[in-house]
Rosetta silent file (secondary structure, phi, psi, omega in degrees, C-alpha in Angstrom):
SEQUENCE: MGTLIDFPLIVGSFFVAIVVGLTGMGGGALMTPMMMLFFNVPPLAAVSSDLVASAVMKPVGSFVHLRRGTVNLRLVGWLCAGSVPAAFCGVFLARAFAVTDGVKYALGVALLLAVAGMALKTWLGGRGGTSSAHEIVVRPIPTLLVGTVGGLVVGVSSVGSGSLIIVALIALYPALKANQLVGTDLVQAVPLVASAALGHLLFGDFQLDLTLSLLIGSIPGVYLGARISSRAPGGLIRALLAIVLLASACKLLDVSNTLTACALGAAIVITVVGWRVRVRASARVSSENTDLEPVR
SCORE:     score description
SCORE:     0.000 S_00000001
   1 L     0.000   59.774 -175.137  -44.528   13.159   34.443 S_00000001
   2 L   -77.222  -34.767 -179.613  -43.478   10.982   37.284 S_00000001
   3 L   -81.685  160.922 -177.517  -42.353    7.969   35.263 S_00000001
   4 L   -69.554  -37.718 -178.463  -39.230    8.021   33.117 S_00000001
   5 L  -117.087  130.794  179.364  -41.104    7.140   29.906 S_00000001
   6 L  -110.688  104.238 -173.529  -44.478    8.624   28.955 S_00000001
   7 H   -65.990  -41.503  174.974  -46.106    6.365   26.344 S_00000001
   8 H   -59.475  -37.603  178.511  -48.909    8.767   25.279 S_00000001
   9 H   -67.739  -35.339  176.205  -46.264   11.455   24.718 S_00000001
  10 H   -60.937  -45.208  179.445  -44.223    8.976   22.651 S_00000001
  11 H   -63.556  -44.470  179.457  -47.254    8.345   20.439 S_00000001
  12 H   -62.191  -44.653 -179.815  -47.957   12.072   20.105 S_00000001
  13 H   -67.702  -29.465  177.448  -44.358   12.928   19.227 S_00000001
  14 H   -62.479  -47.307 -178.473  -44.323   10.072   16.699 S_00000001
  15 H   -70.835  -36.885  175.921  -47.226   11.570   14.731 S_00000001
  16 H   -63.399  -41.537 -178.734  -45.855   15.106   14.998 S_00000001
  17 H   -66.218  -30.516  175.092  -42.484   13.866   13.728 S_00000001
  18 H   -61.585  -43.478  177.932  -44.183   12.248   10.717 S_00000001
  19 H   -61.905  -41.376  178.719  -45.510   15.692    9.772 S_00000001
  20 H   -62.353  -43.175  178.930  -42.019   17.140   10.239 S_00000001
  21 H   -65.007  -33.400  179.935  -40.561   14.452    7.990 S_00000001
  22 H   -73.709  -38.132 -170.336  -43.201   15.126    5.345 S_00000001
  23 H  -108.295  -19.731 -176.816  -42.899   18.920    5.300 S_00000001
  24 L    80.573    3.779  179.576  -39.435   19.715    6.619 S_00000001
  25 L  -150.691  170.705  175.019  -40.847   22.154    9.173 S_00000001
  26 L    99.568    6.142 -178.532  -43.134   22.391   12.151 S_00000001
  27 H   -59.809  -67.146  178.231  -41.057   20.576   14.775 S_00000001
  28 H   -66.617  -32.893 -177.433  -41.067   23.176   17.541 S_00000001
  29 H   -67.730  -22.486  177.978  -44.231   24.751   16.188 S_00000001
  30 H  -107.615  -41.011 -173.294  -46.176   21.528   16.760 S_00000001
  31 H   -65.762  -46.832 -178.170  -44.249   19.612   19.431 S_00000001
  32 H   -64.812  -48.273  176.182  -44.165   22.356   22.066 S_00000001
  33 H   -60.948  -35.450  178.714  -47.887   23.268   21.804 S_00000001
  34 H   -59.986  -44.508 -179.383  -48.779   19.559   21.851 S_00000001
  35 H   -65.602  -36.870 -177.784  -46.975   19.096   25.170 S_00000001
  36 H   -75.628  -42.296 -172.606  -48.599   22.209   26.636 S_00000001
  37 H   -83.254  -35.951 -173.141  -52.159   21.714   25.358 S_00000001
  38 H  -106.620  -19.328 -177.425  -52.569   17.926   25.589 S_00000001
  39 L  -121.351    6.735  175.736  -50.092   16.844   28.297 S_00000001
  40 L    53.815   36.469  176.544  -50.249   19.893   30.603 S_00000001
  41 L   -80.849  132.989  177.559  -46.482   20.384   30.497 S_00000001
  42 L   -56.088  145.501 -174.389  -45.433   23.818   31.854 S_00000001
  43 H   -53.049  -48.437 -176.438  -44.398   26.204   29.043 S_00000001
  44 H   -66.622  -37.071  177.740  -40.723   26.534   30.006 S_00000001
  45 H   -66.602  -39.149  178.659  -40.340   22.780   30.511 S_00000001
  46 H   -63.853  -45.152  179.403  -41.949   22.101   27.116 S_00000001
  47 H   -63.737  -46.079 -177.602  -39.624   24.551   25.356 S_00000001
  48 H   -60.561  -50.065 -176.277  -36.530   23.247   27.169 S_00000001
  49 H   -67.534  -37.515  178.828  -37.189   19.565   26.482 S_00000001
  50 H   -65.002  -40.960 -179.694  -38.182   20.169   22.855 S_00000001
  51 H   -67.275  -40.862  178.818  -35.000   22.132   22.153 S_00000001
  52 H   -64.722  -41.154  177.083  -32.728   19.511   23.719 S_00000001
  53 H   -64.176  -40.725  179.570  -34.456   16.782   21.681 S_00000001
  54 H   -64.195  -35.348  179.417  -34.131   18.889   18.515 S_00000001
  55 H   -63.089  -26.822  177.533  -30.405   19.345   19.164 S_00000001
  56 H   -79.154  -36.102 -173.307  -30.042   15.557   18.945 S_00000001
  57 H   -89.166  -29.660 -172.866  -32.115   15.193   15.737 S_00000001
  58 H   -57.938  -40.920 -174.772  -31.124   18.269   13.681 S_00000001
  59 H   -62.151  -21.988 -175.030  -27.635   17.135   12.575 S_00000001
  60 H   -60.430  -54.887  179.699  -28.985   14.109   10.675 S_00000001
  61 H   -66.507  -29.153 -178.984  -30.564   16.055    7.824 S_00000001
  62 H   -64.269  -42.546 -179.974  -27.700   18.546    7.856 S_00000001
  63 H   -61.985  -36.760  179.337  -25.098   15.909    7.008 S_00000001
  64 H   -61.847  -46.625 -178.515  -27.177   14.776    4.043 S_00000001
  65 H   -70.109  -34.353  176.720  -27.293   18.288    2.573 S_00000001
  66 H   -63.337  -40.463  178.944  -23.600   18.898    3.264 S_00000001
  67 H   -66.898  -31.322 -178.881  -22.723   15.753    1.317 S_00000001
  68 H   -86.653   -4.957  177.907  -24.931   16.866   -1.586 S_00000001
  69 L    74.350   24.005 -178.930  -23.370   20.333   -1.731 S_00000001
  70 L  -102.784   39.181 -178.829  -26.669   22.172   -1.199 S_00000001
  71 L  -133.479  130.565  173.167  -25.358   24.387    1.606 S_00000001
  72 L   -94.809  100.557 -172.680  -23.922   27.915    1.422 S_00000001
  73 H   -68.181  -29.782  177.661  -21.455   27.810    4.314 S_00000001
  74 H   -68.138  -39.688  176.512  -20.735   31.559    4.191 S_00000001
  75 H   -63.944  -41.431  176.954  -24.429   32.253    4.575 S_00000001
  76 H   -58.991  -41.889 -178.282  -24.542   29.754    7.445 S_00000001
  77 H   -61.897  -44.736  179.962  -21.660   31.578    9.135 S_00000001
  78 H   -68.734  -38.173  176.884  -23.374   34.990    9.092 S_00000001
  79 H   -62.415  -45.506 -177.484  -26.679   33.526   10.288 S_00000001
  80 H   -68.330  -31.084  178.165  -24.986   31.722   13.173 S_00000001
  81 H   -59.660  -31.691  176.998  -23.010   34.834   14.167 S_00000001
  82 H   -92.085  -38.606 -170.518  -26.334   36.427   15.046 S_00000001
  83 H   -78.451  -36.081 -174.531  -28.461   33.452   16.054 S_00000001
  84 H   -64.172  -53.644  177.636  -26.164   31.532   18.400 S_00000001
  85 H   -66.833  -33.857 -179.136  -25.607   34.287   21.027 S_00000001
  86 H   -67.043  -38.328  179.029  -29.179   35.556   20.573 S_00000001
  87 H   -63.855  -40.589  178.827  -30.637   32.080   21.185 S_00000001
  88 H   -63.588  -41.432  178.392  -28.623   31.751   24.401 S_00000001
  89 H   -68.318  -30.086 -179.936  -29.878   35.169   25.544 S_00000001
  90 H   -60.693  -26.160  178.771  -33.429   34.176   24.609 S_00000001
  91 H   -63.417  -39.385  179.218  -33.389   31.650   27.446 S_00000001
  92 H   -66.056  -38.021  175.051  -33.116   34.476   29.988 S_00000001
  93 H   -62.942  -39.016  179.396  -36.107   36.175   28.362 S_00000001
  94 H   -61.559  -40.892  178.943  -37.996   32.885   28.591 S_00000001
  95 H   -65.737  -39.098  179.814  -37.334   32.694   32.324 S_00000001
  96 H   -67.778  -40.017 -179.521  -38.530   36.278   32.798 S_00000001
  97 H   -70.506  -29.562 -172.137  -41.673   35.653   30.709 S_00000001
  98 H   -60.563  -25.612 -178.010  -42.459   32.374   32.440 S_00000001
  99 L   -62.076  -35.546 -176.961  -43.581   34.216   35.576 S_00000001
 100 L  -115.793   27.736 -178.932  -46.611   35.644   33.735 S_00000001
 101 L    61.344   24.636  179.770  -47.136   32.908   31.152 S_00000001
 102 H   -62.621  -32.440  179.318  -45.297   35.081   28.651 S_00000001
 103 H   -60.802  -40.819  179.583  -43.734   32.018   27.030 S_00000001
 104 H   -59.764  -46.121 -178.449  -47.201   30.741   26.157 S_00000001
 105 H   -73.641  -35.402  176.270  -48.187   33.992   24.444 S_00000001
 106 H   -62.061  -38.499  178.263  -44.783   34.397   22.792 S_00000001
 107 H   -66.526  -40.031  178.136  -45.225   30.922   21.331 S_00000001
 108 H   -61.126  -43.342  177.308  -48.692   31.809   20.060 S_00000001
 109 H   -64.385  -41.064  179.374  -47.329   34.883   18.273 S_00000001
 110 H   -62.184  -37.006  178.040  -44.449   32.834   16.863 S_00000001
 111 H   -66.387  -40.705  176.730  -46.929   30.311   15.470 S_00000001
 112 H   -61.746  -40.147  176.464  -48.903   33.066   13.758 S_00000001
 113 H   -64.653  -37.218  178.530  -45.653   34.316   12.210 S_00000001
 114 H   -65.198  -41.184  177.624  -44.865   30.769   11.106 S_00000001
 115 H   -62.454  -45.497  178.316  -48.277   30.449    9.414 S_00000001
 116 H   -62.073  -39.094  178.395  -47.756   33.776    7.646 S_00000001
 117 H   -64.800  -40.688  178.401  -44.288   32.644    6.639 S_00000001
 118 H   -65.388  -37.942  177.587  -45.572   29.374    5.222 S_00000001
 119 H   -63.686  -43.221  178.036  -48.207   31.259    3.229 S_00000001
 120 H   -63.784  -40.659  179.358  -45.513   33.559    1.842 S_00000001
 121 H   -63.173  -40.734  178.679  -43.297   30.599    1.021 S_00000001
 122 H   -64.914  -42.301  179.476  -46.160   28.920   -0.850 S_00000001
 123 H   -63.039  -36.084  179.512  -46.905   32.140   -2.750 S_00000001
 124 L   -88.763    2.301 -174.136  -43.235   32.446   -3.719 S_00000001
 125 H   -57.229  -34.905 -178.534  -42.983   28.729   -4.457 S_00000001
 126 H   -79.443    1.100 -177.452  -43.100   29.213   -8.193 S_00000001
 127 H  -106.343   37.069 -176.711  -40.214   31.658   -8.076 S_00000001
 128 L   -60.585  141.104 -179.130  -37.526   29.109   -7.357 S_00000001
 129 L   -76.191  172.087 -178.968  -33.996   30.240   -8.013 S_00000001
 130 L  -127.339    3.481 -175.556  -31.571   28.738  -10.468 S_00000001
 131 E   -84.453  155.736  172.016  -28.236   29.700   -8.954 S_00000001
 132 L   -72.020  152.204 -179.194  -25.724   27.392   -7.364 S_00000001
 133 L   -60.884  -24.284 -176.253  -25.489   27.593   -3.599 S_00000001
 134 L   -93.589   -5.060 -179.911  -21.925   28.856   -3.961 S_00000001
 135 L   -93.629   -8.183 -176.867  -22.763   31.642   -6.493 S_00000001
 136 L   -70.564  133.112  174.713  -25.006   33.604   -4.116 S_00000001
 137 L   -85.188  114.795 -175.499  -23.678   37.008   -3.032 S_00000001
 138 L   -77.421  135.277  176.254  -24.129   37.090    0.746 S_00000001
 139 L  -102.497   98.322 -168.340  -25.536   40.263    2.321 S_00000001
 140 H   -58.353  -52.526 -172.219  -23.821   40.255    5.769 S_00000001
 141 H   -65.284  -51.259  177.647  -25.799   42.849    7.784 S_00000001
 142 H   -59.976  -37.344 -179.860  -29.350   41.756    6.818 S_00000001
 143 H   -66.492  -40.331  177.230  -28.339   38.117    7.239 S_00000001
 144 H   -61.831  -41.981  179.576  -26.868   38.845   10.678 S_00000001
 145 H   -65.706  -40.393  176.492  -30.100   40.595   11.709 S_00000001
 146 H   -59.787  -44.944  179.150  -32.207   37.649   10.486 S_00000001
 147 H   -62.848  -39.715 -178.804  -30.061   35.303   12.551 S_00000001
 148 H   -65.230  -49.573  179.980  -30.328   37.520   15.640 S_00000001
 149 H   -63.894  -45.005  178.909  -34.122   37.835   15.517 S_00000001
 150 H   -61.868  -38.659  179.224  -34.546   34.145   14.686 S_00000001
 151 H   -65.128  -40.920  177.345  -32.224   33.140   17.510 S_00000001
 152 H   -61.545  -44.625 -179.572  -34.176   35.185   20.063 S_00000001
 153 H   -63.523  -41.929  179.747  -37.471   33.632   18.951 S_00000001
 154 H   -65.502  -42.921 -179.574  -36.011   30.115   19.104 S_00000001
 155 H   -62.305  -34.830 -178.136  -34.484   30.685   22.540 S_00000001
 156 H   -81.809  -43.390 -167.696  -37.799   31.917   23.940 S_00000001
 157 H  -121.261   -9.967 -175.317  -40.293   29.626   22.217 S_00000001
 158 L    73.008    2.507  179.303  -38.350   26.840   20.367 S_00000001
 159 L  -104.393  140.583  170.981  -40.123   27.966   17.150 S_00000001
 160 L   128.117  -21.533 -177.873  -38.397   29.596   14.202 S_00000001
 161 L   -64.392  -22.960  177.451  -35.308   27.576   13.275 S_00000001
 162 L  -109.815  -68.651 -170.579  -37.230   26.225   10.281 S_00000001
 163 H   -60.538  -48.159 -171.773  -40.419   28.110    9.441 S_00000001
 164 H   -77.493  -47.014 -174.715  -39.379   31.678   10.238 S_00000001
 165 H   -69.746  -36.666 -178.265  -35.741   31.778    9.157 S_00000001
 166 H   -66.671  -32.191  177.064  -36.289   29.942    5.873 S_00000001
 167 H   -68.870  -39.956  176.325  -38.937   32.492    4.888 S_00000001
 168 H   -62.770  -37.270  177.658  -36.516   35.324    5.645 S_00000001
 169 H   -65.470  -36.379  177.093  -33.939   33.590    3.452 S_00000001
 170 H   -60.807  -42.909 -178.967  -36.482   33.428    0.609 S_00000001
 171 H   -68.690  -39.270 -177.251  -36.948   37.192    0.830 S_00000001
 172 H   -79.005  -35.500 -174.056  -33.215   37.954    1.036 S_00000001
 173 L  -130.858   71.859 -177.990  -31.961   35.384   -1.481 S_00000001
 174 L   -65.264  -16.345 -179.129  -34.664   34.623   -4.082 S_00000001
 175 L   -78.745  -12.714  179.246  -32.041   33.073   -6.393 S_00000001
 176 E   -70.930  136.526  175.433  -31.492   30.123   -4.030 S_00000001
 177 L   -71.936  163.848 -176.852  -33.127   26.887   -5.103 S_00000001
 178 H   -60.227  -44.424 -178.203  -35.562   25.154   -2.733 S_00000001
 179 H   -68.408  -28.639  176.715  -33.118   22.387   -1.763 S_00000001
 180 H   -72.076  -36.948  175.772  -30.409   25.006   -1.137 S_00000001
 181 H   -61.886  -48.196 -178.975  -32.748   26.956    1.124 S_00000001
 182 H   -64.081  -45.217 -178.769  -33.588   23.833    3.109 S_00000001
 183 H   -62.302  -47.015  179.230  -29.970   22.674    3.266 S_00000001
 184 H   -63.178  -41.630 -179.391  -28.606   26.043    4.383 S_00000001
 185 H   -66.212  -40.831  179.962  -31.378   26.451    6.941 S_00000001
 186 H   -62.820  -43.540 -177.103  -30.851   22.949    8.359 S_00000001
 187 H   -68.714  -42.136  178.775  -27.100   23.443    8.819 S_00000001
 188 H   -67.531  -24.347 -178.530  -27.445   26.868   10.455 S_00000001
 189 H   -73.076  -21.075 -177.804  -30.115   25.421   12.753 S_00000001
 190 H   -64.017  -58.088  177.127  -27.667   22.928   14.291 S_00000001
 191 H   -67.425  -29.813  178.005  -25.525   25.428   16.278 S_00000001
 192 H   -62.070  -53.223 -179.051  -28.590   27.645   16.790 S_00000001
 193 H   -66.351  -36.108  178.951  -30.649   24.900   18.427 S_00000001
 194 H   -62.920  -41.373  178.930  -27.579   23.613   20.291 S_00000001
 195 H   -64.121  -45.806  178.876  -26.986   27.068   21.789 S_00000001
 196 H   -64.349  -39.522  179.378  -30.615   27.415   22.856 S_00000001
 197 H   -64.187  -41.132  178.221  -30.594   23.865   24.232 S_00000001
 198 H   -62.116  -41.983  178.067  -27.438   24.568   26.262 S_00000001
 199 H   -61.047  -41.051 -179.680  -29.061   27.686   27.685 S_00000001
 200 H   -73.219  -30.303  174.609  -32.142   25.718   28.705 S_00000001
 201 H   -64.156  -37.800 -176.808  -30.005   22.939   30.204 S_00000001
 202 H   -84.524  -40.049 -170.297  -28.250   25.533   32.381 S_00000001
 203 H  -125.264   -6.823 -176.029  -31.041   28.010   33.111 S_00000001
 204 L   -90.563 -141.492 -178.635  -34.304   26.555   31.809 S_00000001
 205 L  -134.879   53.785 -179.178  -36.509   23.727   33.031 S_00000001
 206 L   -64.318  134.160  177.623  -35.096   20.686   31.214 S_00000001
 207 L  -127.158  121.421 -173.954  -36.749   17.379   32.156 S_00000001
 208 H   -61.897  -39.719 -177.484  -35.069   14.127   31.169 S_00000001
 209 H   -63.480  -40.847  177.760  -38.280   12.082   31.045 S_00000001
 210 H   -62.057  -46.772 -175.961  -39.887   14.485   28.577 S_00000001
 211 H   -65.604  -41.844  178.072  -36.842   14.548   26.315 S_00000001
 212 H   -61.581  -42.846  179.667  -36.446   10.748   26.280 S_00000001
 213 H   -64.320  -40.849  177.787  -40.094   10.296   25.383 S_00000001
 214 H   -61.751  -44.346 -178.020  -39.807   12.873   22.601 S_00000001
 215 H   -66.854  -41.447 -179.204  -36.729   11.179   21.149 S_00000001
 216 H   -61.878  -38.910 -179.592  -38.216    7.678   21.311 S_00000001
 217 H   -83.696  -36.566 -169.790  -41.294    8.801   19.398 S_00000001
 218 H   -82.063  -31.669 -177.891  -39.856   11.402   17.057 S_00000001
 219 H   -62.253  -52.438  175.718  -36.816    9.609   15.607 S_00000001
 220 H   -66.792  -30.260  178.752  -38.811    6.796   13.926 S_00000001
 221 H   -64.943  -44.968  177.719  -41.559    9.300   13.082 S_00000001
 222 H   -62.157  -42.048 -179.948  -39.164   11.598   11.212 S_00000001
 223 H   -62.104  -45.206 -179.899  -37.692    8.612    9.373 S_00000001
 224 H   -65.188  -43.189  179.044  -41.135    7.366    8.335 S_00000001
 225 H   -61.443  -40.260  178.248  -42.274   10.826    7.266 S_00000001
 226 H   -66.265  -34.892 -179.146  -39.159   11.290    5.136 S_00000001
 227 H   -66.539  -38.345 -175.379  -39.702    7.894    3.512 S_00000001
 228 H   -96.359    0.296 -176.275  -43.258    8.648    2.413 S_00000001
 229 L   -62.668  -30.650 -178.695  -42.715   12.337    1.599 S_00000001
 230 L   -70.606  -21.712 -178.315  -42.094   11.576   -2.068 S_00000001
 231 L   -95.726  -23.771 -176.810  -45.541    9.952   -2.379 S_00000001
 232 L   -82.466  143.863  175.328  -47.594   12.457   -0.369 S_00000001
 233 L   -69.206  108.745 -173.101  -48.921   15.628   -2.042 S_00000001
 234 H   -59.427  -40.164 -179.204  -46.645   18.260   -0.509 S_00000001
 235 H   -61.341  -40.644  179.463  -49.002   21.182   -1.051 S_00000001
 236 H   -66.163  -42.854 -179.767  -51.823   19.453    0.802 S_00000001
 237 H   -62.393  -43.775 -179.771  -49.569   18.499    3.715 S_00000001
 238 H   -64.569  -37.297  178.281  -48.271   22.074    4.043 S_00000001
 239 H   -64.648  -44.109  178.466  -51.833   23.417    3.978 S_00000001
 240 H   -63.452  -39.504  178.770  -52.902   21.014    6.728 S_00000001
 241 H   -62.575  -43.327 -179.893  -49.834   21.934    8.763 S_00000001
 242 H   -62.158  -39.865  179.526  -50.643   25.648    8.462 S_00000001
 243 H   -66.407  -40.486  177.866  -54.220   25.033    9.651 S_00000001
 244 H   -63.925  -42.932  178.965  -52.970   22.994   12.634 S_00000001
 245 H   -63.304  -39.757  178.601  -50.485   25.741   13.525 S_00000001
 246 H   -63.245  -42.772  178.397  -53.229   28.364   13.290 S_00000001
 247 H   -63.202  -42.178  178.977  -55.464   26.345   15.617 S_00000001
 248 H   -63.101  -42.477  179.994  -52.601   25.903   18.103 S_00000001
 249 H   -61.559  -43.152 -179.983  -51.810   29.627   18.004 S_00000001
 250 H   -62.115  -41.372  179.740  -55.439   30.535   18.715 S_00000001
 251 H   -67.541  -40.315 -179.330  -55.579   28.189   21.711 S_00000001
 252 H   -67.976  -30.522 -179.593  -52.280   29.466   23.105 S_00000001
 253 L   -90.428    8.599  177.472  -53.454   33.075   22.754 S_00000001
 254 L    60.467   35.531  175.359  -56.743   32.244   24.547 S_00000001
 255 L   -73.682  142.194 -178.108  -58.869   33.099   21.515 S_00000001
 256 L   -63.646  156.346 -179.782  -62.518   32.113   21.959 S_00000001
 257 H   -60.449  -36.057  179.856  -63.785   28.939   20.305 S_00000001
 258 H   -64.036  -48.778  179.071  -66.091   30.968   18.036 S_00000001
 259 H   -65.236  -36.898  177.421  -63.295   33.164   16.719 S_00000001
 260 H   -62.199  -44.685  179.109  -61.014   30.137   16.371 S_00000001
 261 H   -62.531  -40.734  178.248  -63.646   28.321   14.301 S_00000001
 262 H   -63.965  -42.494  179.748  -64.116   31.406   12.102 S_00000001
 263 H   -64.046  -42.548  179.355  -60.357   31.749   11.577 S_00000001
 264 H   -66.783  -39.618  177.503  -59.994   28.072   10.680 S_00000001
 265 H   -61.874  -43.027  178.099  -62.976   28.259    8.333 S_00000001
 266 H   -64.044  -39.608  179.299  -61.490   31.270    6.579 S_00000001
 267 H   -63.809  -40.375  179.628  -58.122   29.519    6.324 S_00000001
 268 H   -65.387  -43.545  178.716  -59.733   26.439    4.766 S_00000001
 269 H   -61.424  -46.157  179.351  -61.653   28.559    2.226 S_00000001
 270 H   -61.366  -40.153  179.404  -58.502   30.503    1.312 S_00000001
 271 H   -62.486  -46.098 -179.339  -56.569   27.234    0.964 S_00000001
 272 H   -64.274  -45.927  179.627  -59.169   25.703   -1.353 S_00000001
 273 H   -62.907  -44.436  179.433  -59.470   28.851   -3.489 S_00000001
 274 H   -62.210  -38.910  178.478  -55.700   29.237   -3.669 S_00000001
 275 H   -64.225  -42.318  179.853  -55.297   25.607   -4.674 S_00000001
 276 H   -65.484  -39.444  178.408  -57.860   25.964   -7.470 S_00000001
 277 H   -63.411  -43.327 -179.517  -56.181   29.137   -8.741 S_00000001
 278 H   -66.910  -38.591  178.495  -52.781   27.453   -8.807 S_00000001
 279 H   -62.678  -45.464  179.531  -54.148   24.382  -10.584 S_00000001
 280 H   -64.559  -39.370  178.748  -55.771   26.535  -13.267 S_00000001
 281 H   -64.515  -41.741  178.708  -52.611   28.624  -13.643 S_00000001
 282 H   -64.485  -40.314  179.070  -50.486   25.494  -14.024 S_00000001
 283 H   -65.240  -38.306  179.865  -52.922   24.085  -16.601 S_00000001
 284 H   -65.777  -43.861  179.122  -52.848   27.378  -18.523 S_00000001
 285 H   -63.501  -41.593  178.978  -49.032   27.464  -18.561 S_00000001
 286 H   -62.827  -40.948  178.851  -48.907   23.827  -19.670 S_00000001
 287 H   -65.293  -41.544  179.198  -51.379   24.550  -22.466 S_00000001
 288 H   -65.087  -39.584  178.169  -49.394   27.583  -23.633 S_00000001
 289 H   -64.824  -36.866  178.544  -46.166   25.577  -23.653 S_00000001
 290 H   -66.020  -40.855  179.831  -47.847   22.875  -25.709 S_00000001
 291 H   -66.447  -28.542 -176.826  -49.113   25.454  -28.243 S_00000001
 292 H   -85.650   -9.196 -179.549  -45.628   26.933  -28.550 S_00000001
 293 L   -65.707  135.372 -178.960  -43.942   23.600  -29.308 S_00000001
 294 L   -68.502  144.306  177.517  -42.671   23.480  -32.925 S_00000001
 295 L   -80.985  128.466 -178.617  -44.431   21.115  -35.281 S_00000001
 296 L  -105.178    0.000    0.000  -42.133   18.359  -36.487 S_00000001
């Protein structure tokens, strides 16, 4: 990365950011592996630059949700109480792991957790809550622990501020609506990512050229992805994202090509079967609702 601007990296970050705009997740889970696998960026440098770039982009969506009132600020406070110091400490773990490529393997494990989390979120998708964001009774200790674990993972690998923490919120607060989950998660991610980014600026391997290239490509990509998200089939996009994350995790964990192909094949089969089951279930519910409508 000798030049200040890397045009192939700009193009890559642009397409990754489109996926982020479409799905609302996958930024660190896709951007960091892309830099490591396709641009030969050292693990710690990839994590550092991705986190600093994310710290610039995260507040945009947060302001939108704050204006719409889809944020539980008390919940945000308890999450940040655990995640902000933990994310800063995670940087020191990243430096210790970097000696033995631990960051690479930690990222692979984090991606597998993200895939499992996305599967759980999809399975719980039909159980959307109906409560207002301000009616939720906050559970301080479990929420603090979620923030602490999520902050450590983000500080080490840059993954988790979206995929992992939002799944934990689904388990802890099933009454929250989908937009409230996203809004609360986005707002808590701002100080979390900022803390991790500050740690990497001070103790990591931040590289200005990488971060500039990421920002140049990802800002218009996120905007474009958000614009077309209403037209794209969300379930299909999330399924494709999960398969991409699974492939990235296998490569980062040095899984053989044969096992990787088998895992991806199984994931595709499960996705297709799950989609067919959900379609039939939705059709059955629609039919039952139609039969129950009173005759006028």
